[in-house]
PDB file of N, H, CA, C and O in Angstrom:
ATOM      1  N   UNK A   1     -54.720  -3.341 -13.392  1.00  0.00           N
ATOM      2  CA  UNK A   1     -53.771  -3.728 -14.410  1.00  0.00           C
ATOM      3  C   UNK A   1     -52.376  -3.213 -14.095  1.00  0.00           C
ATOM      4  O   UNK A   1     -51.388  -3.820 -14.507  1.00  0.00           O
ATOM      5  N   UNK A   2     -52.279  -2.125 -13.385  1.00  0.00           N
ATOM      6  H   UNK A   2     -53.082  -1.631 -13.049  1.00  0.00           H
ATOM      7  CA  UNK A   2     -50.965  -1.545 -13.104  1.00  0.00           C
ATOM      8  C   UNK A   2     -50.107  -2.436 -12.212  1.00  0.00           C
ATOM      9  O   UNK A   2     -48.893  -2.243 -12.136  1.00  0.00           O
ATOM     10  N   UNK A   3     -50.713  -3.401 -11.543  1.00  0.00           N
ATOM     11  H   UNK A   3     -51.698  -3.558 -11.605  1.00  0.00           H
ATOM     12  CA  UNK A   3     -49.936  -4.301 -10.693  1.00  0.00           C
ATOM     13  C   UNK A   3     -49.293  -5.431 -11.486  1.00  0.00           C
ATOM     14  O   UNK A   3     -48.481  -6.177 -10.939  1.00  0.00           O
ATOM     15  N   UNK A   4     -49.635  -5.573 -12.754  1.00  0.00           N
ATOM     16  H   UNK A   4     -50.294  -4.966 -13.199  1.00  0.00           H
ATOM     17  CA  UNK A   4     -49.024  -6.604 -13.600  1.00  0.00           C
ATOM     18  C   UNK A   4     -47.619  -6.152 -13.956  1.00  0.00           C
ATOM     19  O   UNK A   4     -47.434  -5.086 -14.543  1.00  0.00           O
ATOM     20  N   UNK A   5     -46.636  -6.956 -13.603  1.00  0.00           N
ATOM     21  H   UNK A   5     -46.786  -7.822 -13.126  1.00  0.00           H
ATOM     22  CA  UNK A   5     -45.242  -6.552 -13.828  1.00  0.00           C
ATOM     23  C   UNK A   5     -44.517  -7.418 -14.847  1.00  0.00           C
ATOM     24  O   UNK A   5     -43.383  -7.114 -15.217  1.00  0.00           O
ATOM     25  N   UNK A   6     -45.151  -8.487 -15.305  1.00  0.00           N
ATOM     26  H   UNK A   6     -46.072  -8.733 -15.005  1.00  0.00           H
ATOM     27  CA  UNK A   6     -44.491  -9.345 -16.288  1.00  0.00           C
ATOM     28  C   UNK A   6     -44.679  -8.757 -17.682  1.00  0.00           C
ATOM     29  O   UNK A   6     -45.648  -8.035 -17.917  1.00  0.00           O
ATOM     30  N   UNK A   7     -43.775  -9.051 -18.603  1.00  0.00           N
ATOM     31  H   UNK A   7     -42.988  -9.638 -18.411  1.00  0.00           H
ATOM     32  CA  UNK A   7     -43.969  -8.594 -19.976  1.00  0.00           C
ATOM     33  C   UNK A   7     -45.262  -9.200 -20.545  1.00  0.00           C
ATOM     34  O   UNK A   7     -45.611 -10.335 -20.223  1.00  0.00           O
ATOM     35  N   UNK A   8     -45.953  -8.453 -21.374  1.00  0.00           N
ATOM     36  H   UNK A   8     -45.669  -7.531 -21.635  1.00  0.00           H
ATOM     37  CA  UNK A   8     -47.200  -8.930 -21.963  1.00  0.00           C
ATOM     38  C   UNK A   8     -47.254  -8.535 -23.429  1.00  0.00           C
ATOM     39  O   UNK A   8     -46.671  -7.533 -23.843  1.00  0.00           O
ATOM     40  N   UNK A   9     -47.960  -9.334 -24.195  1.00  0.00           N
ATOM     41  H   UNK A   9     -48.433 -10.147 -23.858  1.00  0.00           H
ATOM     42  CA  UNK A   9     -48.208  -9.026 -25.603  1.00  0.00           C
ATOM     43  C   UNK A   9     -49.709  -8.842 -25.756  1.00  0.00           C
ATOM     44  O   UNK A   9     -50.480  -9.748 -25.439  1.00  0.00           O
ATOM     45  N   UNK A  10     -50.127  -7.687 -26.235  1.00  0.00           N
ATOM     46  H   UNK A  10     -49.501  -6.951 -26.492  1.00  0.00           H
ATOM     47  CA  UNK A  10     -51.534  -7.376 -26.445  1.00  0.00           C
ATOM     48  C   UNK A  10     -51.735  -7.193 -27.944  1.00  0.00           C
ATOM     49  O   UNK A  10     -51.064  -6.379 -28.578  1.00  0.00           O
ATOM     50  N   UNK A  11     -52.667  -7.961 -28.501  1.00  0.00           N
ATOM     51  H   UNK A  11     -53.212  -8.623 -27.986  1.00  0.00           H
ATOM     52  CA  UNK A  11     -52.894  -7.949 -29.940  1.00  0.00           C
ATOM     53  C   UNK A  11     -54.315  -7.474 -30.227  1.00  0.00           C
ATOM     54  O   UNK A  11     -55.277  -7.951 -29.625  1.00  0.00           O
ATOM     55  N   UNK A  12     -54.429  -6.539 -31.147  1.00  0.00           N
ATOM     56  H   UNK A  12     -53.647  -6.152 -31.637  1.00  0.00           H
ATOM     57  CA  UNK A  12     -55.723  -6.034 -31.595  1.00  0.00           C
ATOM     58  C   UNK A  12     -55.817  -6.176 -33.104  1.00  0.00           C
ATOM     59  O   UNK A  12     -54.821  -6.042 -33.815  1.00  0.00           O
ATOM     60  N   UNK A  13     -57.016  -6.448 -33.581  1.00  0.00           N
ATOM     61  H   UNK A  13     -57.825  -6.557 -33.003  1.00  0.00           H
ATOM     62  CA  UNK A  13     -57.294  -6.370 -35.006  1.00  0.00           C
ATOM     63  C   UNK A  13     -57.760  -4.957 -35.308  1.00  0.00           C
ATOM     64  O   UNK A  13     -58.642  -4.442 -34.621  1.00  0.00           O
ATOM     65  N   UNK A  14     -57.199  -4.332 -36.303  1.00  0.00           N
ATOM     66  H   UNK A  14     -56.482  -4.750 -36.861  1.00  0.00           H
ATOM     67  CA  UNK A  14     -57.510  -2.934 -36.609  1.00  0.00           C
ATOM     68  C   UNK A  14     -58.965  -2.733 -37.007  1.00  0.00           C
ATOM     69  O   UNK A  14     -59.492  -1.629 -36.870  1.00  0.00           O
ATOM     70  N   UNK A  15     -59.624  -3.779 -37.497  1.00  0.00           N
ATOM     71  H   UNK A  15     -59.197  -4.676 -37.609  1.00  0.00           H
ATOM     72  CA  UNK A  15     -60.997  -3.659 -37.978  1.00  0.00           C
ATOM     73  C   UNK A  15     -62.027  -4.137 -36.955  1.00  0.00           C
ATOM     74  O   UNK A  15     -63.191  -4.324 -37.309  1.00  0.00           O
ATOM     75  N   UNK A  16     -61.637  -4.339 -35.712  1.00  0.00           N
ATOM     76  H   UNK A  16     -60.691  -4.188 -35.424  1.00  0.00           H
ATOM     77  CA  UNK A  16     -62.573  -4.818 -34.701  1.00  0.00           C
ATOM     78  C   UNK A  16     -63.680  -3.797 -34.439  1.00  0.00           C
ATOM     79  O   UNK A  16     -63.463  -2.589 -34.526  1.00  0.00           O
ATOM     80  N   UNK A  17     -64.859  -4.305 -34.121  1.00  0.00           N
ATOM     81  H   UNK A  17     -65.035  -5.287 -34.051  1.00  0.00           H
ATOM     82  CA  UNK A  17     -65.971  -3.426 -33.751  1.00  0.00           C
ATOM     83  C   UNK A  17     -66.189  -3.451 -32.239  1.00  0.00           C
ATOM     84  O   UNK A  17     -67.085  -2.780 -31.726  1.00  0.00           O
ATOM     85  N   UNK A  18     -65.373  -4.222 -31.531  1.00  0.00           N
ATOM     86  H   UNK A  18     -64.645  -4.767 -31.947  1.00  0.00           H
ATOM     87  CA  UNK A  18     -65.501  -4.369 -30.083  1.00  0.00           C
ATOM     88  C   UNK A  18     -64.874  -3.185 -29.346  1.00  0.00           C
ATOM     89  O   UNK A  18     -65.342  -2.808 -28.272  1.00  0.00           O
ATOM     90  N   UNK A  19     -63.839  -2.606 -29.905  1.00  0.00           N
ATOM     91  H   UNK A  19     -63.458  -2.912 -30.778  1.00  0.00           H
ATOM     92  CA  UNK A  19     -63.130  -1.490 -29.267  1.00  0.00           C
ATOM     93  C   UNK A  19     -62.491  -0.639 -30.353  1.00  0.00           C
ATOM     94  O   UNK A  19     -62.504  -1.005 -31.528  1.00  0.00           O
ATOM     95  N   UNK A  20     -61.943   0.478 -29.961  1.00  0.00           N
ATOM     96  H   UNK A  20     -61.933   0.776 -29.006  1.00  0.00           H
ATOM     97  CA  UNK A  20     -61.156   1.306 -30.869  1.00  0.00           C
ATOM     98  C   UNK A  20     -59.699   0.949 -30.608  1.00  0.00           C
ATOM     99  O   UNK A  20     -59.147   1.346 -29.582  1.00  0.00           O
ATOM    100  N   UNK A  21     -59.060   0.204 -31.518  1.00  0.00           N
ATOM    101  H   UNK A  21     -59.509  -0.119 -32.351  1.00  0.00           H
ATOM    102  CA  UNK A  21     -57.718  -0.313 -31.254  1.00  0.00           C
ATOM    103  C   UNK A  21     -56.691   0.754 -30.857  1.00  0.00           C
ATOM    104  O   UNK A  21     -55.864   0.515 -29.978  1.00  0.00           O
ATOM    105  N   UNK A  22     -56.737   1.909 -31.486  1.00  0.00           N
ATOM    106  H   UNK A  22     -57.410   2.103 -32.200  1.00  0.00           H
ATOM    107  CA  UNK A  22     -55.755   2.952 -31.168  1.00  0.00           C
ATOM    108  C   UNK A  22     -55.922   3.448 -29.735  1.00  0.00           C
ATOM    109  O   UNK A  22     -54.938   3.652 -29.023  1.00  0.00           O
ATOM    110  N   UNK A  23     -57.163   3.641 -29.319  1.00  0.00           N
ATOM    111  H   UNK A  23     -57.962   3.476 -29.897  1.00  0.00           H
ATOM    112  CA  UNK A  23     -57.407   4.092 -27.945  1.00  0.00           C
ATOM    113  C   UNK A  23     -57.060   3.001 -26.935  1.00  0.00           C
ATOM    114  O   UNK A  23     -56.471   3.276 -25.890  1.00  0.00           O
ATOM    115  N   UNK A  24     -57.428   1.768 -27.256  1.00  0.00           N
ATOM    116  H   UNK A  24     -57.907   1.545 -28.105  1.00  0.00           H
ATOM    117  CA  UNK A  24     -57.120   0.652 -26.366  1.00  0.00           C
ATOM    118  C   UNK A  24     -55.610   0.453 -26.250  1.00  0.00           C
ATOM    119  O   UNK A  24     -55.103   0.198 -25.158  1.00  0.00           O
ATOM    120  N   UNK A  25     -54.896   0.567 -27.355  1.00  0.00           N
ATOM    121  H   UNK A  25     -55.308   0.774 -28.243  1.00  0.00           H
ATOM    122  CA  UNK A  25     -53.438   0.409 -27.328  1.00  0.00           C
ATOM    123  C   UNK A  25     -52.792   1.507 -26.489  1.00  0.00           C
ATOM    124  O   UNK A  25     -51.838   1.247 -25.756  1.00  0.00           O
ATOM    125  N   UNK A  26     -53.300   2.723 -26.590  1.00  0.00           N
ATOM    126  H   UNK A  26     -54.075   2.935 -27.186  1.00  0.00           H
ATOM    127  CA  UNK A  26     -52.760   3.824 -25.785  1.00  0.00           C
ATOM    128  C   UNK A  26     -53.023   3.580 -24.306  1.00  0.00           C
ATOM    129  O   UNK A  26     -52.169   3.868 -23.468  1.00  0.00           O
ATOM    130  N   UNK A  27     -54.199   3.051 -23.979  1.00  0.00           N
ATOM    131  H   UNK A  27     -54.893   2.816 -24.660  1.00  0.00           H
ATOM    132  CA  UNK A  27     -54.510   2.766 -22.573  1.00  0.00           C
ATOM    133  C   UNK A  27     -53.612   1.660 -22.036  1.00  0.00           C
ATOM    134  O   UNK A  27     -53.117   1.753 -20.912  1.00  0.00           O
ATOM    135  N   UNK A  28     -53.400   0.621 -22.825  1.00  0.00           N
ATOM    136  H   UNK A  28     -53.802   0.546 -23.737  1.00  0.00           H
ATOM    137  CA  UNK A  28     -52.503  -0.457 -22.407  1.00  0.00           C
ATOM    138  C   UNK A  28     -51.098   0.095 -22.166  1.00  0.00           C
ATOM    139  O   UNK A  28     -50.456  -0.254 -21.175  1.00  0.00           O
ATOM    140  N   UNK A  29     -50.626   0.942 -23.054  1.00  0.00           N
ATOM    141  H   UNK A  29     -51.147   1.225 -23.859  1.00  0.00           H
ATOM    142  CA  UNK A  29     -49.282   1.518 -22.904  1.00  0.00           C
ATOM    143  C   UNK A  29     -49.178   2.315 -21.609  1.00  0.00           C
ATOM    144  O   UNK A  29     -48.132   2.305 -20.961  1.00  0.00           O
ATOM    145  N   UNK A  30     -50.247   3.003 -21.227  1.00  0.00           N
ATOM    146  H   UNK A  30     -51.097   3.011 -21.753  1.00  0.00           H
ATOM    147  CA  UNK A  30     -50.248   3.759 -19.971  1.00  0.00           C
ATOM    148  C   UNK A  30     -50.274   2.853 -18.748  1.00  0.00           C
ATOM    149  O   UNK A  30     -49.597   3.121 -17.755  1.00  0.00           O
ATOM    150  N   UNK A  31     -51.064   1.771 -18.821  1.00  0.00           N
ATOM    151  H   UNK A  31     -51.614   1.553 -19.627  1.00  0.00           H
ATOM    152  CA  UNK A  31     -51.272   0.917 -17.656  1.00  0.00           C
ATOM    153  C   UNK A  31     -50.251  -0.206 -17.524  1.00  0.00           C
ATOM    154  O   UNK A  31     -49.960  -0.653 -16.415  1.00  0.00           O
ATOM    155  N   UNK A  32     -49.716  -0.656 -18.631  1.00  0.00           N
ATOM    156  H   UNK A  32     -49.953  -0.292 -19.532  1.00  0.00           H
ATOM    157  CA  UNK A  32     -48.758  -1.772 -18.624  1.00  0.00           C
ATOM    158  C   UNK A  32     -47.482  -1.355 -19.347  1.00  0.00           C
ATOM    159  O   UNK A  32     -47.325  -1.640 -20.534  1.00  0.00           O
ATOM    160  N   UNK A  33     -46.582  -0.694 -18.658  1.00  0.00           N
ATOM    161  H   UNK A  33     -46.710  -0.463 -17.693  1.00  0.00           H
ATOM    162  CA  UNK A  33     -45.389  -0.168 -19.332  1.00  0.00           C
ATOM    163  C   UNK A  33     -44.491  -1.242 -19.959  1.00  0.00           C
ATOM    164  O   UNK A  33     -43.697  -0.930 -20.847  1.00  0.00           O
ATOM    165  N   UNK A  34     -44.602  -2.485 -19.518  1.00  0.00           N
ATOM    166  H   UNK A  34     -45.247  -2.738 -18.797  1.00  0.00           H
ATOM    167  CA  UNK A  34     -43.769  -3.547 -20.092  1.00  0.00           C
ATOM    168  C   UNK A  34     -44.483  -4.304 -21.212  1.00  0.00           C
ATOM    169  O   UNK A  34     -43.963  -5.301 -21.713  1.00  0.00           O
ATOM    170  N   UNK A  35     -45.659  -3.843 -21.603  1.00  0.00           N
ATOM    171  H   UNK A  35     -46.082  -3.034 -21.196  1.00  0.00           H
ATOM    172  CA  UNK A  35     -46.426  -4.540 -22.638  1.00  0.00           C
ATOM    173  C   UNK A  35     -46.009  -4.098 -24.032  1.00  0.00           C
ATOM    174  O   UNK A  35     -45.662  -2.941 -24.268  1.00  0.00           O
ATOM    175  N   UNK A  36     -46.054  -5.044 -24.931  1.00  0.00           N
ATOM    176  H   UNK A  36     -46.336  -5.984 -24.740  1.00  0.00           H
ATOM    177  CA  UNK A  36     -45.883  -4.756 -26.356  1.00  0.00           C
ATOM    178  C   UNK A  36     -47.277  -4.817 -26.966  1.00  0.00           C
ATOM    179  O   UNK A  36     -48.017  -5.770 -26.724  1.00  0.00           O
ATOM    180  N   UNK A  37     -47.637  -3.826 -27.743  1.00  0.00           N
ATOM    181  H   UNK A  37     -47.036  -3.051 -27.939  1.00  0.00           H
ATOM    182  CA  UNK A  37     -48.957  -3.780 -28.372  1.00  0.00           C
ATOM    183  C   UNK A  37     -48.779  -3.867 -29.879  1.00  0.00           C
ATOM    184  O   UNK A  37     -47.991  -3.129 -30.470  1.00  0.00           O
ATOM    185  N   UNK A  38     -49.523  -4.781 -30.488  1.00  0.00           N
ATOM    186  H   UNK A  38     -50.163  -5.380 -30.008  1.00  0.00           H
ATOM    187  CA  UNK A  38     -49.505  -4.915 -31.945  1.00  0.00           C
ATOM    188  C   UNK A  38     -50.925  -4.781 -32.471  1.00  0.00           C
ATOM    189  O   UNK A  38     -51.846  -5.399 -31.937  1.00  0.00           O
ATOM    190  N   UNK A  39     -51.108  -3.981 -33.508  1.00  0.00           N
ATOM    191  H   UNK A  39     -50.359  -3.479 -33.942  1.00  0.00           H
ATOM    192  CA  UNK A  39     -52.399  -3.819 -34.159  1.00  0.00           C
ATOM    193  C   UNK A  39     -52.242  -4.340 -35.588  1.00  0.00           C
ATOM    194  O   UNK A  39     -51.407  -3.854 -36.350  1.00  0.00           O
ATOM    195  N   UNK A  40     -53.055  -5.331 -35.933  1.00  0.00           N
ATOM    196  H   UNK A  40     -53.734  -5.726 -35.313  1.00  0.00           H
ATOM    197  CA  UNK A  40     -52.955  -5.964 -37.243  1.00  0.00           C
ATOM    198  C   UNK A  40     -54.007  -5.398 -38.192  1.00  0.00           C
ATOM    199  O   UNK A  40     -55.204  -5.545 -37.949  1.00  0.00           O
ATOM    200  N   UNK A  41     -53.565  -4.748 -39.279  1.00  0.00           N
ATOM    201  H   UNK A  41     -52.592  -4.628 -39.477  1.00  0.00           H
ATOM    202  CA  UNK A  41     -54.518  -4.208 -40.258  1.00  0.00           C
ATOM    203  C   UNK A  41     -55.266  -5.341 -40.972  1.00  0.00           C
ATOM    204  O   UNK A  41     -54.719  -6.418 -41.208  1.00  0.00           O
ATOM    205  N   UNK A  42     -56.524  -5.067 -41.307  1.00  0.00           N
ATOM    206  H   UNK A  42     -56.968  -4.192 -41.115  1.00  0.00           H
ATOM    207  CA  UNK A  42     -57.308  -6.041 -42.050  1.00  0.00           C
ATOM    208  C   UNK A  42     -57.898  -7.152 -41.213  1.00  0.00           C
ATOM    209  O   UNK A  42     -58.600  -8.012 -41.746  1.00  0.00           O
ATOM    210  N   UNK A  43     -57.636  -7.163 -39.923  1.00  0.00           N
ATOM    211  H   UNK A  43     -57.066  -6.465 -39.490  1.00  0.00           H
ATOM    212  CA  UNK A  43     -58.159  -8.202 -39.040  1.00  0.00           C
ATOM    213  C   UNK A  43     -59.173  -7.591 -38.085  1.00  0.00           C
ATOM    214  O   UNK A  43     -59.073  -6.421 -37.715  1.00  0.00           O
ATOM    215  N   UNK A  44     -60.146  -8.396 -37.695  1.00  0.00           N
ATOM    216  H   UNK A  44     -60.227  -9.347 -37.996  1.00  0.00           H
ATOM    217  CA  UNK A  44     -61.160  -7.940 -36.757  1.00  0.00           C
ATOM    218  C   UNK A  44     -60.971  -8.560 -35.388  1.00  0.00           C
ATOM    219  O   UNK A  44     -59.848  -8.821 -34.958  1.00  0.00           O
ATOM    220  N   UNK A  45     -62.099  -8.795 -34.701  1.00  0.00           N
ATOM    221  H   UNK A  45     -63.011  -8.583 -35.050  1.00  0.00           H
ATOM    222  CA  UNK A  45     -62.052  -9.316 -33.339  1.00  0.00           C
ATOM    223  C   UNK A  45     -61.538 -10.755 -33.295  1.00  0.00           C
ATOM    224  O   UNK A  45     -60.836 -11.127 -32.355  1.00  0.00           O
ATOM    225  N   UNK A  46     -61.873 -11.556 -34.281  1.00  0.00           N
ATOM    226  H   UNK A  46     -62.443 -11.254 -35.045  1.00  0.00           H
ATOM    227  CA  UNK A  46     -61.408 -12.950 -34.329  1.00  0.00           C
ATOM    228  C   UNK A  46     -60.042 -13.030 -34.992  1.00  0.00           C
ATOM    229  O   UNK A  46     -59.890 -13.668 -36.034  1.00  0.00           O
ATOM    230  N   UNK A  47     -59.075 -12.401 -34.406  1.00  0.00           N
ATOM    231  H   UNK A  47     -59.199 -11.883 -33.560  1.00  0.00           H
ATOM    232  CA  UNK A  47     -57.778 -12.196 -35.041  1.00  0.00           C
ATOM    233  C   UNK A  47     -56.877 -13.419 -35.059  1.00  0.00           C
ATOM    234  O   UNK A  47     -56.058 -13.551 -35.968  1.00  0.00           O
ATOM    235  N   UNK A  48     -56.995 -14.305 -34.104  1.00  0.00           N
ATOM    236  H   UNK A  48     -57.661 -14.197 -33.366  1.00  0.00           H
ATOM    237  CA  UNK A  48     -56.029 -15.394 -33.973  1.00  0.00           C
ATOM    238  C   UNK A  48     -55.892 -16.211 -35.256  1.00  0.00           C
ATOM    239  O   UNK A  48     -54.776 -16.560 -35.640  1.00  0.00           O
ATOM    240  N   UNK A  49     -56.971 -16.515 -35.907  1.00  0.00           N
ATOM    241  H   UNK A  49     -57.878 -16.231 -35.595  1.00  0.00           H
ATOM    242  CA  UNK A  49     -56.908 -17.285 -37.152  1.00  0.00           C
ATOM    243  C   UNK A  49     -56.433 -16.496 -38.349  1.00  0.00           C
ATOM    244  O   UNK A  49     -56.198 -17.065 -39.415  1.00  0.00           O
ATOM    245  N   UNK A  50     -56.285 -15.179 -38.187  1.00  0.00           N
ATOM    246  H   UNK A  50     -56.475 -14.717 -37.320  1.00  0.00           H
ATOM    247  CA  UNK A  50     -55.888 -14.304 -39.293  1.00  0.00           C
ATOM    248  C   UNK A  50     -54.393 -14.000 -39.309  1.00  0.00           C
ATOM    249  O   UNK A  50     -53.895 -13.426 -40.278  1.00  0.00           O
ATOM    250  N   UNK A  51     -53.671 -14.374 -38.256  1.00  0.00           N
ATOM    251  H   UNK A  51     -54.075 -14.840 -37.469  1.00  0.00           H
ATOM    252  CA  UNK A  51     -52.243 -14.116 -38.179  1.00  0.00           C
ATOM    253  C   UNK A  51     -51.519 -15.371 -38.677  1.00  0.00           C
ATOM    254  O   UNK A  51     -51.583 -16.415 -38.027  1.00  0.00           O
ATOM    255  N   UNK A  52     -50.840 -15.283 -39.807  1.00  0.00           N
ATOM    256  H   UNK A  52     -50.788 -14.435 -40.335  1.00  0.00           H
ATOM    257  CA  UNK A  52     -50.204 -16.480 -40.377  1.00  0.00           C
ATOM    258  C   UNK A  52     -49.271 -17.207 -39.412  1.00  0.00           C
ATOM    259  O   UNK A  52     -49.264 -18.438 -39.392  1.00  0.00           O
ATOM    260  N   UNK A  53     -48.496 -16.495 -38.623  1.00  0.00           N
ATOM    261  H   UNK A  53     -48.502 -15.496 -38.640  1.00  0.00           H
ATOM    262  CA  UNK A  53     -47.537 -17.147 -37.730  1.00  0.00           C
ATOM    263  C   UNK A  53     -48.206 -17.801 -36.530  1.00  0.00           C
ATOM    264  O   UNK A  53     -47.553 -18.574 -35.828  1.00  0.00           O
ATOM    265  N   UNK A  54     -49.475 -17.526 -36.267  1.00  0.00           N
ATOM    266  H   UNK A  54     -50.005 -16.898 -36.837  1.00  0.00           H
ATOM    267  CA  UNK A  54     -50.171 -18.096 -35.117  1.00  0.00           C
ATOM    268  C   UNK A  54     -50.956 -19.355 -35.495  1.00  0.00           C
ATOM    269  O   UNK A  54     -51.490 -20.034 -34.618  1.00  0.00           O
ATOM    270  N   UNK A  55     -51.029 -19.666 -36.766  1.00  0.00           N
ATOM    271  H   UNK A  55     -50.596 -19.114 -37.479  1.00  0.00           H
ATOM    272  CA  UNK A  55     -51.814 -20.826 -37.204  1.00  0.00           C
ATOM    273  C   UNK A  55     -51.054 -22.104 -37.033  1.00  0.00           C
ATOM    274  O   UNK A  55     -51.567 -23.176 -37.353  1.00  0.00           O
TER     275      UNK A  55
END
């Protein structure tokens, strides 16, 4: 992942059971310095349909 140099957006649902969003976001920040990480409260793993602006 460290070889990725383009800006990236990483989105997590705060209620996901697939990963721990806070730990995953910290790892992304370490590995992808140009990434923006957003954690959405109240959303789980199927987050895309839960973000109003993405519908």
